[in-house]
C-alpha positions as CSV (number, residue, x, y, z in Angstrom):
1,M,-121.5,-185.9,18.9
2,W,-123.6,-185.4,21.9
3,P,-127.4,-184.9,21.9
4,L,-128.4,-181.3,21.3
5,D,-130.4,-181.2,24.6
6,K,-127.3,-182.2,26.6
7,L,-124.8,-179.8,25.2
8,I,-125.2,-176.9,27.6
9,G,-125.1,-179.2,30.6
10,I,-122.0,-181.0,29.3
11,N,-120.2,-177.7,28.6
12,N,-121.0,-176.6,32.2
13,D,-119.7,-180.0,33.5
14,Y,-116.5,-179.6,31.6
15,E,-116.2,-176.0,32.7
16,A,-115.7,-175.2,29.0
17,A,-115.8,-171.4,29.4
18,E,-112.7,-171.7,31.6
19,N,-111.0,-174.8,30.2
20,Y,-111.7,-174.2,26.5
21,P,-112.0,-170.5,26.0
22,G,-113.5,-169.5,22.7
23,F,-114.9,-173.0,22.0
24,F,-118.3,-174.8,22.5
25,L,-117.9,-178.5,23.0
26,I,-120.2,-180.7,20.8
27,G,-118.8,-184.2,21.2
28,T,-115.8,-186.4,21.7
29,Y,-113.8,-188.6,19.4
30,E,-113.4,-191.0,22.4
31,I,-109.6,-190.9,22.1
32,G,-109.0,-188.2,24.7
33,E,-110.1,-185.4,22.3
34,A,-113.1,-183.2,22.2
35,C,-114.9,-182.0,19.1
36,A,-115.7,-178.3,19.4
37,I,-117.0,-175.3,17.5
38,E,-114.9,-172.1,17.6
39,K,-117.4,-169.4,18.8
40,A,-115.8,-166.6,16.7
41,T,-115.8,-168.4,13.4
42,G,-118.1,-171.5,13.6
43,A,-115.2,-173.7,12.5
44,I,-114.9,-177.2,13.9
45,Y,-111.8,-178.2,15.8
46,T,-110.4,-181.2,17.7
47,L,-109.2,-180.2,21.2
48,P,-107.3,-182.2,23.7
49,F,-109.0,-182.9,27.0
50,I,-105.5,-182.6,28.6
51,G,-103.0,-180.1,27.2
52,N,-102.8,-176.6,25.8
53,V,-106.0,-175.9,24.0
54,Q,-104.6,-173.0,22.0
55,E,-101.5,-174.8,20.9
56,D,-103.0,-178.3,20.4
57,A,-106.2,-177.4,18.7
58,V,-106.5,-179.0,15.2
59,F,-108.7,-177.4,12.5
60,V,-111.1,-180.0,11.2
61,G,-113.3,-178.0,8.8
62,K,-115.9,-175.3,8.4
63,S,-118.9,-177.6,8.4
64,V,-120.2,-181.0,9.6
65,D,-119.7,-182.3,6.1
66,E,-116.0,-181.4,6.3
67,Q,-115.8,-183.0,9.7
68,L,-117.2,-186.2,8.3
69,V,-114.4,-186.1,5.6
70,Y,-111.9,-185.6,8.3
71,L,-113.2,-188.6,10.3
72,K,-112.8,-190.9,7.3
73,E,-109.1,-190.0,6.9
74,A,-106.4,-192.3,8.3
75,W,-105.0,-190.8,11.5
């Protein structure tokens, strides 16, 4: 996950409002996917940097704890 003080700038750099509508980027899994929070629900998702965000978004969990469980699973 990216440092808190860098998040707004990174979201601006990635043009997140246009490219990832409804999401706020918080990090990357360094495999071509972003980690993001859905603004409407606060749920955590994995999003593709390339592809259809709405179709390819993968629900990870409702909390950082659930995200950590997800990261420990075999992909």
